[in-house]
N, C-alpha and C positions, 0 to 999 in steps of 0.2 A: 514449612513447605519450601522456603528459600533459604539458602545458606551461602556463606562466603560472599556477601554483598559488598560491592565496591562501586565507585562512581568516577566517571570522567566527564566533567562539565554536566550537561543535562542528560547523560546516558548512564543507566545503571546496569551492572553486571551481577549475575548470581547463578548459583547451581540449584537445580530443582531437586527436592528431596521428597518425591511423591510415592507413596505406597498405593498404587492404583488398585491392587488386589482384585476384588470382584467389581470395582466401580466402573471399569470399562464395560463389563457386561450390563450393568445397570443403565449406563448411558445409551448403549445400543438398544436395549429393551424399550426405553422411553421413546427414542426416536422412531423405532419401528411402529409404535402406536400412532404416531402423528403423520408420518410420511407415507404416501402411497407408492413412492419410488424414491431412490436416492439420487436420481438424475445422473446416472453414470458415476456414482459414488462422489459426486461433486455437490450434492444437495441443492436446495433452492431457498429463496426467501419465503419462509413459511407464513401463511396468512394468520395463524394463531401463535405467532412467535412470543408474545407476552406471556400467555399461559404456559407455553413450552418452557420458557426460561424459569418460571416458578417451579415447575417439576424438576428441572435439572439442578436447581439450587439446593435440592434435598440430597444430592449426591455428595458425600463428605469430601472426597479428595478434590473434586471440581470446585466446590465452594471455598475450601481452605486455600487452594492455589490461587484462585481468582482474587481473594481478599489480600493475599500477599503481593500479588502483581499490582493491583490497584494502589496498594499502600506505598509503593515506590515513588509515586507522584513525580514522574519525569517525562521528558519528551521522547525518550527511547529506552528500551530495556532489551537486554540480551540474556536469555535464560538457557543454560547448558543442561544436557542430560535430562530431557523432558520425560523420557521413559516410554516413548512410542516407537522406537527403532525396531524394524523387523516385523511390525504388525501388518496384517493384510490391509489392503487399501481401504476397505469399507470401515474397519474398526479404527484405523488411524484417522481418516477424514471425519468419522463420527465424533471422535474425541476433539479434533480441532474445531469442527463446527460448534460443538457444545461449549467449548471454551470461549469462542468468539461471541456466542450468544450471551454468555455471562458478562462479557465486557461491553456489549452494545447490541447492535442489530446487523448481522452479516448481510451483505447486499449481493444481488445478482447483476454484476456490471456487464456481462456478456448478453447483448440484446437478443442474440439468436438462440442460445441454449438455456439462458436463465441460470447457469451454473454459478454456485457460490465459491467453491474451492477450485482455484485456477492453478493448473500445472505450469510452473516456470521451468521450461526445458526446451531445448532446441527442437524445432519442427523440421521435417524433411524439406529440402530446398524447393522441391517441386510444388509444395503446398503454399509457399510464400512468395515465389518468384514474381516480381513485378508489382507487388502490393506495398502500400505504406504499412510496414510491420511495426509491432510494438516490441519493446526490449525483451519481454519474456518469451518471445518466439524464436530467438536466435542466439547462437554463441557469440562471443565477443564481449565488448564492454557495454555499459549502459551509462549514459550521461546522467548527471544529477537531475532529479525531477521529483514532483509530487504525483501521486496516483490520482487518476480521474480528473486531471487538470482540465480536460476537454469536456467535462460534464457540468450541468448547472449546480449540482450539490456534491462537490468532492467529499468523500467520507472523511470523518475526523481521525480515524485510526486504520491501521492494517497490520496483519501479522505475516511473517514469512517463516515457514518451518522447513528445515533442511532435511530432506529425505535422503539424498546422496550428495555429499560434498564433492566438489571438483577434485579429481585426482591429477591435477596439473598445478603448476605454479601460477595460479590465477583464480579468478572468480571471487575476489575479495569483496565483501560488502562494505559500502561506504555510507556514512551519515554526516550531514552538515546541518547544524542547528540554525534556524532562521535568525536568531539574535546575532549570531556570528556573521551572517550575511549582512544584516543591518549595520553592524558596527564597522564592517569593512567598507561599505558604501559611504558611511558618514565621515570617513577619513579625508575625503577630497570633495571639492566643490562639484566636480563632475559627477561623483557618486551620489551626492545629496540631491542633485537635480534629477539624476536617473531614478532614484527612489521616489521622489515626488511625482515624476511623470508616470512611472509604472503603478503608482497608487491611484491615479486619477484618469488614466487613459484606457479605453477599451482595447483589448488585445485579442486577436482571433486565434483560437486553438483548433486545429483540425483533428478530427477523431480518426485514429488508426483503423484500417480496413476491418480487422478482426472484431472490432467493437461496433462498427457501423451496422446499420440495418441491412445493407447489402454490399456485395463486393465492389460495385461500381458507384456507390453513393459517396459524394464528397460532403461530409457533415462538418460544420464549424460551430463552435461555441465562443461567444465573445464575453470577456470579463477582464478586469485589471489583474495584474500579477499580484499586487498587495491589496487585500481587502480589509474591511473593518474587523476589529477584534471581537471574538465571540466568547472568550473565556477570561475570568479574572486573572490579572497578572501578566497578560500578553498585550502587545501593542498593535498586532495585525494578524491576519491570516495570509497564507501564501499559496499560490498555485503556479507551477512552473514546469515547462517541458519545451526546451528550445527547438527541437526538430518539429514538434507539433505547431509551434508558433510560426516558424519560417514557412511551413507548408500552408498554414492558415493565412499568412500574408499574401502568398501566391494566389490563394483562392479569393481573398478579399483585398485587392489592391487599393480600394477606396480608403482603407484604414492605414495604409503604409505611408510613413513619412521618414525623412532622414533622421530626425530627432528621435523617433521611436526606435529605429534600427540601431542607432548608437547606444541608446539606453539599454536595449536588449542585449547587445554585444557586451557591454560592460557588466551587466548582471550575469551573463554566462561566464565571463572571465572570472568573476568573483566566486561563482558557484563551483567552477571546475578547478580553480587554482588559488584563489585569494583568501579563502576562509578556512579556518581550522576544521579538520575532518577526522572522524573515526574510520579506521580501516582494519578489517580482519577477515581472514578466510574462515568463516563459521563452520565448525565441524558438524557432521551428521548428528541428528537428534537435538539440534539447537532451535530455539524459538526466538525470533526477533519481533518485538512490538514497537511500532513507531507512531508518533503523532503526525498525521498526514497534513495538518494545517501549519505546522511549525518546524518541520524537519524535511530536508531534501535527502533522497537516497539514490544510490546508484551502485555500480559494481565495476571492478577492473576486468580486463579482457580475460577470456579463458577459451580453451579448445576442447575440453573433455565433454563430449555430448551426453555422457551419463549423468552430468550434474542435474539435480532435480530438486526443486523447491516447491512448496505449496504456498500460495498467497490467498488470503481472505481479507477483504476490506470490511470495515465496521463503521456503521453510522451511529451517531448519538440518538437519532430519532427513529421510531419504527418505520419500516418500509412503506407502510400505508400512508405515511405523511410525506414521503419523499417526492420530489419533482424530477422528471427526466427518465432516462432509459433504465436506470438501476432500480431495484426493488420491485414492489408489487404494482405500484401505480406507474403507468407509462404515458408519455406525451402522445 
């Protein structure tokens, strides 16, 4: 199912060799039995997702591709020629939802719609003017970050699928491994102190308006940048989004100190410039899977408003066991 496999650090690259044949029809047929609606073709976190996964695992192309993807055992994977280009939105998103359910439990991180498949494309300026926007709502660049950094339980993984690549000299996807961040910080005494401070000090992350419960709500979640390891072979988990933190400090001045500001500025410098990074303008019909606890991602600036990606976040635990605004259980 995967060919031409190569690696750069902890990122694997491969071409998909999937004969979807009638399996796309089988996926849609299974989902039609379980969903009363497709939530605008974005799906939702299904309350019977464990049973649904069991049924989807019987679809040969889906099961074989998932096995190959999991077998890469890396912090990031880029899979070219997935075989979904040109499909109608409902069939394409059905295949992506099914794939993510095979990898874990796709979450509904939008509190207002409950939508799982999120469109990463520029919104009209009149829809976002004056709000604290998230990177997926606008053209331009996206600073290095982890997804859901402002939620109690950031998902362990996410996918990005390229529906339409940018037709301009921009929109390159960026990945930086957490171990490279750690090594860069450990090279200086200042960096070592910053890592220690960001591992023990609560930091406020403000929730972007599109994810908040209401347009005028100022929601903040407090957590260290570096948390305890949850998987064998790793030394920490990581959550990071500098613009969210700066707005969080404005909302929570009681947590603001010069030492913390300096540590955050140094972390941002390393994330944006000081650590080794992967950079590529991913072509249409490419799937990127990333470990959201150990990999930062971002993008270079772009101007083509036709650029369109689909993002789905994936939890290791069923949605019924999650805490916070994503999934089935809500605060």
